[in-house]
C-alpha positions in Angstrom: -28.9 -10.1 24.5 -31.7 -7.6 23.9 -30.9 -3.9 23.9 -32.9 -3.4 27.1 -30.8 -6.0 28.9 -27.6 -4.4 27.7 -28.8 -1.0 28.9 -29.7 -2.4 32.3 -26.4 -4.1 32.6 -24.5 -0.9 31.6 -26.5 1.1 34.1 -25.5 -1.2 36.9 -21.8 -0.8 36.1 -21.9 3.0 36.0 -23.1 4.4 39.3 -22.7 8.1 39.6 -20.7 9.4 42.5 -18.9 12.5 43.4 -15.1 13.1 43.7 -15.2 12.8 47.5 -17.0 9.5 47.5 -14.7 8.1 44.8 -11.7 9.1 46.9 -13.2 7.4 50.0 -14.0 4.3 47.9 -10.4 4.0 46.8 -8.9 4.4 50.4 -7.5 1.5 52.2 -9.5 0.1 55.1 -7.3 1.8 57.7 -7.6 5.3 56.2 -11.4 4.8 55.6 -11.9 3.8 59.2 -9.8 6.7 60.5 -11.8 9.2 58.4 -15.1 7.7 59.7 -13.9 8.1 63.3 -12.8 11.7 62.7 -16.3 12.5 61.4 -18.0 10.7 64.3 -15.8 12.6 66.8 -16.8 15.9 65.2 -13.5 17.0 63.7 -13.9 20.1 61.6 -14.0 19.9 57.9 -10.9 22.0 57.7 -8.9 19.7 60.0 -10.0 16.6 58.0 -9.2 18.4 54.7 -5.7 19.3 55.9 -5.1 15.7 57.1 -6.3 14.2 53.8 -4.1 16.5 51.8 -1.1 15.7 54.1 -1.6 12.0 53.3 -1.7 12.7 49.6 -5.4 12.6 48.9 -6.6 15.1 46.4 -9.9 16.7 47.5 -11.3 20.1 48.2 -13.4 21.9 50.8 -16.2 22.2 48.2 -16.1 18.5 47.4 -16.3 17.5 51.0 -19.1 20.0 51.8 -21.1 19.1 48.7 -21.0 15.4 49.7 -21.7 16.0 53.4 -24.7 18.3 52.6 -26.1 16.0 49.9 -25.5 18.5 47.1 -23.2 16.2 45.2 -24.1 13.8 42.4 -24.1 10.7 44.6 -27.4 8.8 44.6 -29.6 10.1 47.4 -30.6 7.6 50.1 
């Protein structure tokens, strides 16, 4: 395999994402769905943060805000 092909393959395996998105990606389907519903219903960031921490998820207000405002390292859509 040529170097270029190996680089392309490695790049596909390592997609940058922020701590918040990594946490969401590792949630079970039920928790992920509940989180989505909370955002859609307009729950405040503070309420969501408190609930996430109560369930044992490690996140911060800054991580959530950075992701929600597009200031994190996740690929921009």
